[in-house]
N, C-alpha and C positions, 0 to 999 in steps of 0.2 A: 506533391512530393512523392518520390518513388518509394517502394517497399524496402530499398536498401537501408534506410534509416531504421526501419523496424526490425532489421536483422542484426543490430549491433550486438545482441546477446550471443551471436554465433561466432564473433570474431576472436574469442580467446579459447584457450584449451579448456574443455569442460572439466578436466581433472583438477583445475586450479583451486577450487574450493574444497575438494575432497582430500587433496594431499596424498592420495594413493593409500591411505591408511584407514582402517575401520575405526569407528568410535562406538564404544559400548554404551548402553543405556545409562550405566552408572557414571561413566566419564562425561556423557552428555549433561547429566544433571549437575555434575560438579562444575563443568565449564560454564554452563548456562547460568548457574547460580540459582537454581530453583529447587534444590533438594530440600524437602520438608515444607515447601511453600505450596499454597493452594493452586497457584497458576504461575506461569513463567514461560520464557522462551530463550533460545540461544542467540548468540551474537555473531555467528559466522566463523568459519574456519579459515577465512582468507588471510588472517594474521599469520598463518604458518609460512606465508611467502610475502616478504615485504615488497611493496610496489614503489616505484619511483617514476616521477616525471610523466609527461605526455597527457594528451586527451583533455586539456584544460582550456576553457574559453571564458571570456568575460563579456557579458551582455549588459548594455546599459539601457534602461528604460526609465520612465517616470510617469507621474500622473498629474493631471490638472487639479486645481484647487476647488474646494467647495466651502461652504460655510461651516463653521465648527459644529460638532455635535457634543452633547453633554457627555461627560466621562463615563457614565454608566449606561448609555444607550447606544444604539447602532444607527449610523446614518444610512440613507438610501445609497444606491450605487453612485459613486462619485461622477461628477460631470463638470464641464467648464462653466464657470460663473464669472461675473464681473469682479468678484472678490480678488481673483488671482492677479488682476492687472494692477491693483492698488496695494497688494500685500508687500511687506518688507521682505527682502531676499534673505533666506536662511542658507545654512551650509548644506553641502551634499549629504544625503542619507544613503547608507549602503546596506543592502540586504544580501546576505550570503546564502547561496542555494547549494546544498550538498546533495549530489545526485549520482547514481550509478549509470552514467551515460554509456559506458562500454563494459564488456565483461559478461559473465554468465547470468547476471540478474539485470541486464540492461533493459529488459522488458518493462521494469518499473519506471523507467525514465522516458518512455516513448513520447509522452506529451509535455515534458518539462520545458524544452526549448520553445515549443509551440505556444505553451502557456505564457511564457515571458513575452513573446512576440505579440500575443493577443492582448496582454496587459498594456504594452506600449501603444498598440493601435487604438485602444479605447480610452486610455488615460493620458496620452500625450507625453510631454517631456518634463512637466513639473506639476506639483500640487501643493495646495495649502494644507499644512498639517495641524495638529492640535494646538501648536503654539501660535497659530495665526500667521506664520510666515510661509513664504513660497520656497519650496525645496525641490532641487533635483533629486530624483531617486534612482540609484543604480542597483541593478540585480546582477550579482557576481556569481556565475554558474561554475561550479568546480566538479570535475569528474572523479569519483572514487574508484573507478575501474573495477567495481564490484568486490572490493577488497576492504576488510575491516581496518587493517592497519593504515591504508591510504585514507580511508574515511576519517579516521582520527587525525591524520596529518593535515589534510586539507581543511578540516574544521579549525584546527589550531592555527593554521596559517591565516584563515579568514579573520579569526579573532585577533591574533597578535600582530600580524603584518598588514592586513587590509583594513583593520580597525572597523569591522562591520558593526552596525548598530543592532541588527536583528538577523537571526538565522532561520532558515527553513530546511527541512530534510524529509526525504521519503525514499522508500526502496528497501523494505524488509529489515529485520534486525541487523544484518550485516552492515548496513549503512546507518540506520537510525540510532542504534545503541552506542557505538563509538562517538557519534556526533553529539549525542546527549551527554555522554560522560565529559567531553571537552567543554560543552556549553556550561554545564554545572560547575566544573572545575575552574573555569575562567570567567565566570560571572557574566555571561551573555545570554539573553533570552532566545529560545529556539522554539519553533512551531513544527510539529512532526505529523506525518500521515503515513498511510500504507505500511503499517507495522502492527503486529499484535501488541496490545497495550501491556500484556503480562511481561513482554520482553523488556519494555521500558522500566517497569516498576519492579517486579520480582526478579527479573534478570540482573538488575543492578543492585538490588537490596535483598539478597537471598534470605536474610533472617527476619524480614518484614512479615508480620502476620496479617496485617489489615492494610489494604491499599490506601485507605483514608489517612493513614499515618505516614504516607510517602513524604520524605523530607525535602524533596526538590523545591528549589526556589526559582530556577531559571528554565525548567523543562516543561513544555506544554504540548498536548497533542489531541488531535481528533483521530482516534485509532479504533481498530476493530478488535474483537476478541475471538480467540480460537473457539471459545465456548459458543459464540454466536453461530459460527460456521458449522460446527459439528451438530448443533441443535437443528439447524436448517437441513442438514443432510438427512438426519433421522426422519424429519418430517417428509422429505421427498421419498426416501426409501420405503416408508410405511405405505405409500400410495401405489407401490409397484409389487406385483406378485413374484416373490423370489423365495428361495429356501432359507434365507437369512444367514447365509454363510458368506463372509466377506474376507477377501485377501488384501493385505496391505502391500503397497508398492512404494517404498520410501528410500530415497537416496541418502548417502552418507554426508549430509551437511547439517549443521545445527539449525539452519533456517527450516529445512524440511522436517527435522526431528522435533521442532517446536510443536508440530502437529500431533506429537505423542505426549504432550504435557500431561502429567498424571491428573486424573480426575475429569479433565475436559477435552482431552485429545481424541483422535480417531478410535484407538483401541478401547479405552475405558468407556467412552460414550456409547459406542456400538454394543459392547458387552452389557452395559446397564439397560439398553433397550432390547435385550434379548437375542442379540446376534452372536453367532460363533465367529471368532476372528482368527485368521490364519496369518501369522507374521513370520515370513521366511528370513527376516533380518535385513539389514541395510546393504544397499549396493553402492559401489563407488561410481561417481559421475564418469561418464565415458565408457561404461561397461558395454561390450559389444555382443555378449551372449547371455541371454536371460533364461536359458533352457531350464536350469535348476529351479529357479523361482516358478516358472510356468508349470513345471511338473508338480510342484507342491500345490498350486492352486487347483490343478486338474484332479489330483489325487483326493483333495478335500472337497471337491465339488463346489468351489467358490463361484456363486452366480453373481457376486458383487465384487468389484475391484475398486480400491480407494487409495489415493496418493496425492502428493504435491511435490513436484520436482521441476527445477529450472532446466533450461537447455533442451537438448535433443534426445534425452534418454527415453521420455515417454513415447514419442513417435516410433523410435526404434523398437521398444518393448511391444507396442501395440501391433506393429507389423509382424513381429515374431509370434504373438499370440495367434494371429490369423493363420500363419504358416504352420503352427504346431497344433492347431485344432482346439485352442482354448478360447471359448466364446462366451464371456460373461454377459448376463442380461443387462446389467447396470454397471456403469463405470463413472467414477468421479476422479478427475485430475484437476486440482485446484489451479495450477499455473502452467502446466507443461505444454499447453496449446494456447497460451495467451496471445501469441503473435499470429496475425491473420495469415501471414505467409506460410506458417507451419500448418494451419488448418487447411489451406488450399493444397499444400503438398500431400496431405493425407487423403484428400478427396472425400468420397462418401464414407470412408472409414472413420471420419471425425464425427459423423452424425450420431447423436445420442449421448455424447460424452457431457457430463455435468461439470460446470466450472463455478468458482466463486467470483463474485462481482463486488468490488469496493466502490463502484460507481456504475449507474445504469441509466441509459437513455429514458427509460420509462418512469424514473423517480420524479415526483411532482415538485421539484425544487428549482430555484433560479440562481444564476451567476450574479454575485454581488458586483462584479466589475462591469460587465456589459449589459446586465439586465436580461440576458437570454435565458430561456427555460433550458432544462437539460436536453429536451428534444431538439431545440434550436441549436444548442451548443454542439450536439452530436452531428447535426446536419452541417454545421460550419467545419467541423473536423473532417467529415467525409469529403467535403469540397476541397479542403486544403491538401489532403493526403491522397485523394482518389482511392480511398479504402474505407472499410467500415469503421464506425466509431470504436473507440477502445476504452476499456474500463479504467486504464491507467490515466485517463483524463482526471482521475481522482486527485493527482498531485496539483492540479491547477487550483484546487480549493485553497491551498496555502497562500497563493497570491492574493486572493480576495481577503483572507483572514489578515494577512500582513498589512494590506492597505487599510482595512478597517481599524486595526490597532494603531497604525501610525497617525491616522486622522483623529484619534482620540487621545494621543499622547501629548501632555501639556509641556513637557520639558524634554526635548529630543537629545539633550546632552546628558541626560540621566537615564541609565539603563533601568534603574529602579522604577522610574516613571513609565517606561515601556512595559515593564512587568505589571504595574498597576492597571494599565489599559488592557493588557491581556486577561488579567483576572476578572475584569468586568465585561468580557465578551458575551454578547447576547445577539446572535445573528443567525440568518439562514444563509447557507452556502450551498454549492452544488452537491455536497454530501449530506444535506439536511441541516436541521437546526443545531446550534451549539449554545448552551447557556451555562457558563462557568460561574454565574451568580446564584445558581440553584444550590441547595444544600448537597454536600458530598454524600453519596449513597453507594457503597460498594456493590449492592445488589441491583442498583439502577444503572443509569447512564453516566452520571457524574462520579466515576468510580474512585478517583483520587483528586486532590485539590487542583491538579493541572491537566487532568485527562477526561475527555468526553468520548463516550463510545458512539461511533458512527453506525449507520445502517449497514446491513450485509444482505446481499441477494445471491441466489443461485440461478444460473441460467443453463439451458440445455442446447447444445449445438445442433443445428438442423439446417436443412436446405432452405434458403431464404428467397424472398421475392425480388429484393433489390440487389442483394449480394449472394454469392455462392453459399456462404455460411453465415447464419445469424443465430442469436442466442436470446430468445425471449425468457422472461423470468418464470421460474417454477417454484420459487420460494423467496421470502423476504423476512428479515428479523429486525426488530427495532427500527422500522422505516415508517415514520409518520406520514400519513396520507396514502400509503400503498395498501390497497385492499385486495381481497381474494379475486375481485373482478379484473385486477391487473395481472393476474398470474395465469399461466397455461398449465395444463395437466402434463406431467412427465410421461415419457413413453419408454418402452423396453427397446433395447438396441436390436435392430434387425441386421444380421450379418449377411453379406453377399457371398 
């Protein structure tokens, strides 16, 4: 597959999420619903512009049957058995997939269609589910166009019109939060990934003091925490010789501003670790001239630059930094160079930039559907795309989780029965182990009844052996089986 698919995030006006207006910190906290809460995140500004129609596909796949598994345990990766030939035919089961296939955050959906195709390849057309019957399973992929209003609408349509049995969602708070709201409102179970867990919990329940008290019945997720990523950043920065002065580069979107969540975001975490933080304010997506911000960084002597921004703003900013003589020793851009095509376009200027990874080839986990290791899955992706593996393979984990749940659901006509199967999830997926049977512990990994914190890694872009740009791990948090031997030492950026 060509890189054209990987550039979907470039097809819409980058101002679309910004709306051309600034959002103050106070407004952000009010809109995101995290004022007074320990953690939280925003749900996107895309609702300022209502989207309609277009970009919607339906993909049907299914899985072959295996023997039943006990309701509280996990089966091995499903495979064809003689059971399917004798099983009674059951009705079609529908899984709705809510995904930002196009728009500014389309990078999150890079592997979603690929993952559905892979599921079809390994699981066939039908599978025996927890009721012992043979069912056709359809995966209905719907494009949110990177807009929170449309994410809400397509989720509602999947529930009320398509009558889906189960939902999956991924792609930042802009997609995941409105989908979660619709799922909870309409009583349909949903499995979420690729979103800060604080956005799902505190972003929707701003008065909640303890995530263990989250009242959700239908919303479940394997999600990362802003606190995990910022803790990893501090670990990496501590290994590099700098003057500990960091400049923030943050766009005017609620998704980006989630990284400023009080107490755990960029600014507060760096200050707590003894860093001086320079914050010149938020910029609107699509800004063409970053001179004023660059001047502030230069004046303060910022040897570190930190940000997380979708679209083309970071490449534009980084080019202007070189032109204007601002050369930080360390740079973290969480998602701004997530697409390999953007990394290639920057050439050697991309080397040294630190990124977040919600999935990594080096993690020692296996795919529930195919049985492939993460390394093998990465090789398969590279073969299919003729491009390096991508961290947004993350979203494929939802397919494995959904299959596991359906194979343990005793009554497919009861959504409550599906929920009970989700609540007894105990499985290893490509993003590591999930155990929702473990006690809820807000200070641990099972932070709320429905949410498990997944591992987080940081990688540093550098010249590769197989590909022009590669990103070995420089840090990992909450990643079972990942040791210091799996990490490489971070390095200072060398400007040409």
